[in-house]
N, C-alpha and C positions, 0 to 999 in steps of 0.2 A: 257472750260473757256478761254477767250481771253483777253489779256492786250495790249493796244496800247500806245506806247511812242513816243514822238516827242521832241527831246532835242537838244540844241545848247551849245557847250562847247568851250570857247576861248583857243587857243593853243599858247604857247610861242615860236613860230617859224614862218618862212614864209610858204606860201602855198606849194611851191615845195618840201620842206623838209617833211611836213606832208603827202603829196601825195605819195612820194617815200616810206615812212614808211608804209602807209596804204596798199600798194600793197604787202607787205611782210606778207603773211597770218600767217606764223609760229610766227613771232615776234609780230604781233598784238594779236594773241591768248594768248601769254604770259602776255599781259596786262589785260586780263580778269581774275578776281579773281578765282583761282582754276583750270583754264583751261590749257590744254597742247595738242599740236598736237603730235600724236603718229605715224602717217604714212601719207606720201604724196603719194597718188595713182597716180595723174597726176597734171597738173597745175590748174585743175578745181575741183578736189575732194581730200578731206583730211579726215582722221579718227582722233578722239581725245577723251580725257577724261576730266571730271570735278570732282575734289575731294573736299569734304566738311567735315570739322571737327566741331563737336559740343561736347565740353568737351572731354572726353576720347573716344567717339565714332566717327567713320568716315564713310562716304558714298561715293560711286563712281558711276559716270554716264558715259556711253559710247555713242558716237555720231558720226555723219557724217556731214561734211560741204561741200556744193557745191557752188562754185563761179559762179554765174549766168552771170554776166557781169562786165567788167572793161572799163570805158569810160574816156580816158585821156582828151577829150575835155572839159568835165564838171567836171573832177576829182571826179568821182562817182564810188563807188564799191557796187555791189548788191550781197548778198550771202544768202543762206538758210541753217540753221542748224537744225538737228533732233537728238534726243537722248532719251535713256531710262535708268533707274537705273538698277543695277545688279540683282535686285530681280524681275524686270519686272512689278512692281506695279505702277510705275509712268512714264510718258513720257512728252516730251515737244518739240515744234518746234518753230523756230524763222525765220522770214523773215526780213532781215535788209538791208536798203539802207543808206550808209554813204557817205557824200559829204564833200570835203574840199573847203572852200570859203575864198578868200583873204579878210583881214580886215586891211588895211594899210600895215605896214611892217610885221604884224603877220597874223594869220588866225583863222578861226573857224572850228570846226568839227561838222557837222550837221548829226544827226542820226534819222532815222525814222524806227521804228521796230514794228512788230506785233508778240506777243508771245502767243502761244496756249498751254495750259496744260491739261492733262487728268490723270485719276487715283487718287492716294492719293495726288499728288501735287495740284490738283484742289480743294481739300477740304479746303484749307486755305481761299478761298474767294477772290473776285476781289480786294477789298480794300487792304487787306494784301499783296497780290501778287504784286499790283501796287507799294507799298512801298518797298518791297523786290527788285523788278526789278530796281527801281529808285536808291536804295542804291548801288546795284551792278554796275550800270552804272556810278555812281559817282566815285567808286573805279577804274573802268576801265579808265575813263577819266583822273584821276589823274596819273595812271600808264602810259597812252599814252602820257600825257603832259611831264612827266619826260623823257621818252625815246626820244621824238622828240627834247626836250631841249638839251639833250646830243648830238644828231646828229647835231643840229644847232651849238653847241659850237665846235664840231669837224670840221665842215665845215669852220667856221670862223677862227679857229686856223690854219687850213691848208692853207687858203687863205692868212692870215697875215704872216705866217712863214711856207713855204713849207718844210723846213728842220727840221721837228719834229723828236725828238729822238725816238729810239725803246722803251726806258723806258717809255716815255709818252704814246706811243701807247699801251703798256702793261697795264698801269694804266687805260686807258680809257676802254680797253677790260674787265678789272677786275670789273670796275664800272657797265658796262652793264650786266655782268654775275651776279653780286650781285643783280641788279634790277630784272632780270628775276627770280632768285631763290626766291625772296620774294613773287612772285605772283603764286607759284605753288599750294597753298592750300587756300581755302576760309574758314576763321575762322567764323563758324556759330554763336558763342557767340557774337563776335563783331558786326556781321551783325544784329543779333537779337536785341541787344541794340540800334543800329541805327534806326531800324524799330520802336521799342517801343517809342524812343524819338521823332521820326517823328509823330507817332500817337498822342502823347500828345500835340505836337505843333498844330496839326490840330484840336484837341478837344477844346483847349482853344481859338483858333482863331474863332471857330464856335459859341462860347458862347457870348451872348450880354453883353455889358459893363453896 
């Protein structure tokens, strides 16, 4: 089963800041709910995990990420990710092209992805997986926006006052670490509620008045 997504998210920073952050694969992975890079094989290949908690139970998926290309001229990153759960009953792969596009003094993050699922993961059906994928991307975009907003603020602060104190630097580092720690596990109950709410919205929109 395959799900195709084409999304545009506004970012609270300039294009150069978003592009610099997008090239940091480890940092970008921290923005994905439940994802974590566990090993950097080389500049093009990484190993990672995705942890999902549903009430008292938790699941873990192991995967591999390949950076296919990085194009500074168009500020575009192309990567492919593949993974399976620890039981070997489900698998998924994603082909993602992410582009940063200037929009005035700020920018947009444009994502085009194709997600293929097999095994138990494919049993949810296309409509449900489309909603799940959309909710995950919303969480990712929100985390991405927060991180680049912090980077933008740091850059502006350094430009306005190059003599920042060590204490301020430590505070910024602490905020970044706190942001990263919040994205280490995907809360399945929260995601499930978001999917159900989205399903009801679609249901009532489809009914004639």
